[in-house]
N, CA, C and O of each residue as an XYZ file, in Angstrom:
440
protein
N       0.656     -1.141      0.124
C      -0.092      0.052     -0.110
C       1.155      1.281      0.145
O       2.182      1.195      0.819
N       0.703      2.261     -0.550
C       1.283      3.319     -0.886
C       1.322      4.816     -0.684
O       0.812      5.357     -1.665
N       1.658      5.528      0.049
C       1.474      6.503      0.811
C       1.703      7.812      0.293
O       2.921      7.983      0.327
N       1.193      8.717     -0.122
C       2.254      9.632     -1.068
C       1.808     11.462     -0.544
O       0.691     11.881     -0.239
N       3.017     12.171     -0.592
C       2.712     13.187      0.232
C       3.864     14.095     -0.969
O       4.663     13.624     -1.779
N       3.505     15.599     -0.632
C       4.109     16.763     -0.941
C       4.664     17.428     -0.641
O       3.783     18.238     -0.351
N       5.643     17.959     -0.374
C       6.650     18.902      0.214
C       6.869     20.031     -0.670
O       7.626     20.174     -1.630
N       5.646     21.143      0.130
C       6.131     22.760     -1.333
C       7.026     23.450     -0.432
O       7.068     23.299      0.789
N       7.736     24.219     -1.135
C       8.311     25.026     -0.515
C       8.585     26.156     -1.563
O       9.321     26.171     -2.549
N       7.681     27.174     -0.983
C       7.782     28.436     -2.334
C       8.272     29.265     -1.659
O       8.115     29.538     -0.469
N       9.188     29.893     -2.800
C       9.935     31.067     -2.291
C       9.627     32.226     -3.174
O       9.377     32.097     -4.372
N       9.658     33.516     -2.454
C       9.206     34.790     -3.637
C      10.482     35.436     -3.177
O      11.063     35.489     -2.093
N      10.824     36.132     -4.951
C      12.052     37.039     -4.782
C      12.171     37.902     -4.206
O      11.222     38.650     -4.441
N      12.872     38.343     -3.465
C      12.806     39.645     -2.306
C      12.653     41.103     -2.621
O      12.649     41.952     -1.730
N      12.492     41.464     -4.241
C      12.090     42.091     -4.559
C      10.776     42.860     -5.023
O      10.294     42.500     -6.097
N      10.222     43.767     -4.399
C       8.776     44.356     -4.763
C       8.761     45.589     -5.721
O       8.321     45.618     -6.870
N       9.226     46.411     -5.140
C       9.154     47.891     -5.545
C      10.380     48.276     -5.431
O      10.408     49.501     -5.554
N      11.948     47.621     -5.168
C      13.273     48.076     -5.070
C      13.452     48.589     -6.522
O      12.749     48.343     -7.503
N      14.512     49.326     -6.429
C      15.019     50.090     -7.683
C      16.673     49.294     -7.387
O      17.350     48.734     -6.525
N      16.666     49.796     -8.973
C      18.665     49.392     -9.253
C      19.088     50.713     -8.779
O      18.448     51.754     -8.925
N      20.435     50.556     -8.089
C      20.767     51.979     -8.091
C      22.831     51.437     -8.787
O      23.684     50.603     -8.484
N      22.680     52.513     -9.737
C      23.691     52.298    -10.617
C      24.880     53.089     -9.742
O      24.610     54.161     -9.200
N      26.135     52.530     -9.645
C      26.922     53.048     -9.049
C      27.742     54.344     -9.881
O      28.195     55.316     -9.277
N      27.826     54.186    -11.182
C      28.340     55.390    -11.419
C      27.392     56.789    -11.554
O      27.782     57.797    -12.144
N      26.259     56.675    -10.988
C      25.760     58.241    -11.265
C      24.789     57.917     -9.951
O      24.992     57.255     -8.934
N      23.346     58.875    -10.550
C      22.172     58.704     -9.288
C      21.177     57.818    -10.245
O      19.994     57.944     -9.927
N      21.401     57.035    -11.244
C      20.399     56.607    -11.991
C      19.755     55.467    -11.088
O      20.424     54.629    -10.484
N      17.982     55.570    -11.072
C      17.396     54.413    -10.547
C      16.515     54.057    -11.234
O      15.875     54.906    -11.854
N      16.143     52.437    -11.361
C      15.456     51.967    -12.512
C      14.113     51.086    -11.927
O      14.459     50.341    -11.010
N      13.127     51.033    -12.149
C      12.086     50.252    -11.893
C      12.820     48.733    -11.697
O      13.506     48.210    -12.575
N      12.533     48.115    -10.342
C      13.331     46.580    -10.914
C      11.822     45.867     -9.860
O      11.848     45.351     -8.743
N      10.596     46.139    -10.834
C       9.475     44.872    -10.302
C       9.769     43.644    -10.882
O       9.223     42.825    -10.143
N      10.280     43.098    -11.715
C       9.932     41.717    -12.476
C      10.465     40.692    -12.181
O      10.400     39.577    -12.699
N      11.225     41.210    -10.990
C      11.610     39.709     -9.823
C      10.760     39.668     -8.997
O      11.310     39.183     -8.008
N       9.351     39.952     -8.680
C       8.422     39.736     -7.787
C       7.641     38.243     -8.349
O       6.424     38.117     -8.485
N       8.524     37.335     -8.587
C       7.746     35.939     -9.112
C       7.828     35.093     -7.896
O       8.451     35.328     -6.861
N       7.138     34.129     -8.178
C       7.433     32.669     -7.278
C       8.005     31.730     -7.736
O       8.059     31.674     -8.965
N       8.371     31.111     -7.278
C       9.196     30.073     -7.640
C       9.522     28.603     -6.830
O      10.476     28.376     -6.086
N       8.283     27.572     -7.267
C       7.983     26.797     -6.499
C       9.143     25.332     -6.738
O       9.334     24.787     -7.826
N       9.831     24.908     -5.346
C      10.160     23.773     -5.117
C       9.354     22.857     -4.374
O       8.854     23.044     -3.265
N       9.282     21.838     -5.108
C       8.119     20.630     -4.462
C       9.434     19.689     -4.535
O      10.341     19.723     -5.368
N       9.258     18.775     -3.332
C       9.799     17.403     -3.281
C       8.737     16.421     -3.451
O       7.784     16.411     -2.672
N       8.855     15.414     -4.623
C       7.790     14.288     -4.550
C       8.301     12.651     -3.664
O       9.086     11.724     -3.864
N       7.215     13.094     -2.559
C       7.943     11.419     -1.671
C       6.783     10.604     -1.596
O       5.785     10.642     -0.877
N       7.273      9.628     -2.794
C       5.920      8.153     -2.396
C       6.517      6.956     -1.149
O       7.580      7.060     -0.537
N       5.918      6.300     -1.065
C       6.352      5.335      0.176
C       5.670      4.129     -0.913
O       4.677      4.378     -1.597
N       6.503      2.584     -0.941
C       6.314      1.844     -1.606
C       7.574      0.799     -1.510
O       8.781      0.900     -1.729
N       6.481     -0.524     -0.963
C       7.608     -1.539     -0.280
C       8.434     -1.364      0.390
O       9.546     -1.347     -0.139
N       8.370     -1.195      1.523
C       9.159     -0.751      2.501
C      10.506      0.643      2.037
O      11.536      0.897      2.661
N      10.101      1.161      1.046
C      11.141      1.912      0.637
C      10.336      3.437      0.632
O       9.167      3.296      0.992
N      10.593      4.446      0.401
C      10.517      6.234      0.630
C      11.564      6.222     -0.784
O      12.653      5.652     -0.861
N      10.788      7.133     -1.992
C      11.014      7.748     -3.141
C      11.005      8.916     -3.229
O       9.893      9.271     -3.620
N      11.961     10.113     -3.001
C      12.149     11.327     -3.170
C      12.874     11.511     -4.653
O      13.675     10.813     -5.274
N      12.136     12.937     -4.964
C      11.907     13.293     -6.425
C      12.256     14.984     -6.048
O      11.456     15.603     -5.348
N      13.489     15.643     -6.565
C      13.081     16.771     -6.664
C      13.433     17.699     -7.926
O      14.425     17.407     -8.595
N      12.651     18.804     -8.268
C      13.036     19.390     -9.400
C      14.422     20.288     -9.464
O      15.106     20.461     -8.455
N      14.844     20.961    -11.038
C      16.063     21.632    -10.980
C      17.305     21.076    -10.734
O      18.346     21.726    -10.641
N      17.157     19.340    -10.582
C      18.152     18.415    -10.929
C      18.915     18.451     -9.728
O      20.074     18.037     -9.718
N      18.237     19.013     -8.491
C      18.570     18.526     -7.149
C      19.288     17.501     -6.752
O      20.412     17.665     -6.277
N      18.909     16.691     -6.849
C      18.655     14.945     -6.584
C      19.467     14.300     -8.014
O      19.977     13.185     -8.121
N      19.430     14.878     -8.561
C      19.373     13.938     -9.917
C      18.427     13.844    -11.016
O      17.531     14.681    -10.905
N      18.337     13.144    -11.983
C      17.433     12.752    -12.543
C      16.300     11.574    -12.238
O      15.140     11.391    -12.608
N      17.073     10.990    -11.518
C      16.448      9.586    -10.561
C      15.625      9.716     -9.187
O      14.583      9.157     -8.845
N      16.445     10.648     -8.510
C      15.607     10.801     -7.552
C      16.644     10.157     -6.444
O      17.835     10.130     -6.755
N      16.420      9.869     -5.735
C      17.037      9.019     -4.783
C      15.455      7.808     -3.624
O      14.226      7.867     -3.601
N      16.203      7.167     -3.106
C      15.559      6.152     -2.194
C      16.318      5.608     -0.810
O      17.395      5.057     -0.581
N      15.328      5.999     -0.111
C      16.211      5.405      1.662
C      14.355      4.731      2.130
O      13.285      4.422      1.608
N      15.146      4.846      3.650
C      14.012      3.525      3.807
C      13.621      3.973      5.725
O      12.858      3.376      6.485
N      14.306      4.956      5.948
C      13.689      5.783      7.103
C      12.883      7.197      6.948
O      12.916      7.884      5.926
N      12.322      7.443      7.862
C      11.600      8.906      7.736
C      11.989      9.232      8.479
O      11.025      9.679      9.101
N      13.136      9.469      9.249
C      14.385     10.608      9.341
C      14.975     10.433      8.566
O      15.898     11.165      8.924
N      15.379      9.932      7.441
C      16.071      9.861      5.943
C      15.370     10.730      5.541
O      15.974     11.802      5.580
N      13.855     10.866      4.969
C      13.260     11.821      4.452
C      13.245     12.705      5.027
O      14.066     13.384      4.410
N      12.807     13.477      6.071
C      13.206     14.811      6.670
C      14.082     15.087      6.517
O      14.056     16.128      5.859
N      15.622     14.599      6.864
C      16.840     14.836      6.374
C      17.006     16.141      4.916
O      17.213     17.330      4.672
N      16.650     14.421      4.132
C      16.565     14.863      2.658
C      15.622     16.430      2.268
O      15.977     17.482      1.737
N      14.276     15.943      2.833
C      13.307     17.138      2.616
C      14.241     18.796      2.631
O      14.357     19.628      1.731
N      14.788     18.786      4.058
C      15.398     20.093      4.729
C      16.242     20.457      3.467
O      16.057     21.525      2.884
N      17.273     19.448      3.014
C      18.531     19.774      2.103
C      17.516     19.885      1.113
O      18.051     20.873      0.610
N      16.502     19.718      0.396
C      16.399     20.108     -0.934
C      15.527     21.471     -0.669
O      15.677     22.324     -1.544
N      14.646     21.803      0.396
C      14.830     23.159      1.145
C      15.982     23.982      0.752
O      15.933     24.682     -0.260
N      17.122     23.919      1.587
C      18.019     24.837      1.650
C      18.761     24.754      0.170
O      19.633     25.622      0.157
N      18.722     23.851     -1.378
C      19.356     23.909     -2.090
C      18.221     24.956     -2.948
O      18.653     25.944     -3.542
N      16.982     24.677     -2.940
C      15.868     25.442     -3.403
C      16.107     26.845     -3.462
O      15.884     27.666     -4.351
N      16.721     26.970     -2.067
C      16.819     28.630     -1.764
C      18.037     29.207     -2.131
O      18.127     30.430     -2.241
N      19.008     28.443     -2.338
C      20.348     28.802     -3.347
C      20.158     29.178     -4.563
O      20.691     30.152     -5.094
N      18.935     27.978     -5.355
C      18.596     28.210     -6.431
C      17.792     29.675     -6.770
O      18.044     30.492     -7.655
N      16.881     29.691     -5.880
C      16.550     31.489     -5.538
C      16.996     32.396     -5.680
O      16.422     33.287     -6.307
N      18.279     32.554     -5.125
C      19.189     33.424     -5.014
C      20.246     33.553     -6.213
O      20.591     34.693     -6.524
N      20.833     32.356     -6.973
C      21.649     32.634     -7.443
C      20.422     33.582     -8.632
O      20.505     34.773     -8.934
N      19.543     32.751     -9.024
C      18.497     33.313     -9.850
C      18.382     34.939     -9.833
O      18.688     35.698    -10.752
N      17.940     35.226     -8.741
C      17.711     36.878     -8.518
C      19.736     37.121     -8.942
O      19.872     37.407    -10.132
N      20.190     37.093     -8.684
C      21.915     37.713     -8.296
C      22.197     37.885    -10.130
O      22.776     38.823    -10.679
N      21.655     36.805    -10.717
C      21.881     37.069    -12.235
C      21.114     37.966    -12.917
O      21.470     38.661    -13.868
N      19.682     37.906    -12.209
C      18.521     39.051    -12.981
C      19.355     40.333    -12.645
O      19.971     40.960    -13.507
N      19.330     40.587    -11.643
C      19.754     41.831    -11.028
C      21.413     42.297    -12.108
O      21.671     43.341    -12.706
N      21.903     41.523    -12.023
C      23.053     41.872    -13.087
C      22.875     41.810    -14.377
O      23.818     41.937    -15.158
N      21.807     41.635    -14.710
C      21.348     41.208    -16.251
C      21.117     42.743    -16.172
O      22.013     43.437    -16.653
N      19.779     43.520    -15.502
C      19.368     44.660    -15.710
C      20.607     45.438    -15.211
O      20.621     46.579    -15.674
N      21.289     45.254    -14.682
C      22.230     46.569    -14.126
C      23.527     46.665    -15.528
O      24.358     47.571    -15.599
N      23.425     45.650    -16.407
C      24.280     45.791    -17.521
C      23.324     46.252    -18.539
O      23.761     46.883    -19.501
N      22.110     46.014    -18.434
C      21.476     46.869    -19.803
C      21.014     48.533    -19.583
O      20.850     49.440    -20.398
N      20.880     48.472    -17.989
C      20.405     49.810    -17.572
C      21.381     50.932    -17.425
O      21.268     52.051    -17.926
N      22.708     50.331    -16.403
C      23.234     51.392    -16.027
C      25.002     51.016    -17.312
O      25.603     49.960    -17.512
N      25.244     52.407    -17.854
C      26.460     52.664    -18.770
C      27.522     51.633    -18.124
O      27.844     50.614    -18.735
N      28.029     51.942    -16.899
C      29.015     51.373    -16.324
C      28.759     50.573    -15.235
O      28.169     50.886    -14.201
N      29.299     49.402    -15.576
C      29.094     48.684    -14.034
C      30.051     47.812    -13.709
O      30.836     47.049    -14.271
N      29.558     48.375    -11.942
C      30.908     47.564    -11.160
C      29.968     46.943    -10.022
O      28.863     47.316     -9.630
N      30.836     45.790     -9.590
C      30.236     44.793     -8.709
C      31.021     44.896     -8.000
O      32.182     45.248     -8.203
N      30.257     44.452     -6.539
C      30.746     44.630     -5.139
C      31.164     43.235     -5.098
O      31.687     42.777     -4.083
């Protein structure tokens, strides 16, 4: 008998009505396009005394992983949550760099 549950970790980008500050002047540009939600869902199923865990973004590889205890499931779910948070942060940093490159004449990074 199989039991299924989903763990949903949604993260909102930290930008709402923020602006990009260009370091080479007082230019400010609207930066609203990052107010999007990224969903990171771990699919967990139990079958034949084995838990199967799959996660998006290639975090656990294509085939996912199999574990035998609820403690292992909880540990992996926590790991997936952290990895998803990193993916969201990377995406935001890349988008911010793109906007700075597009709208600021000289871009200098910290």
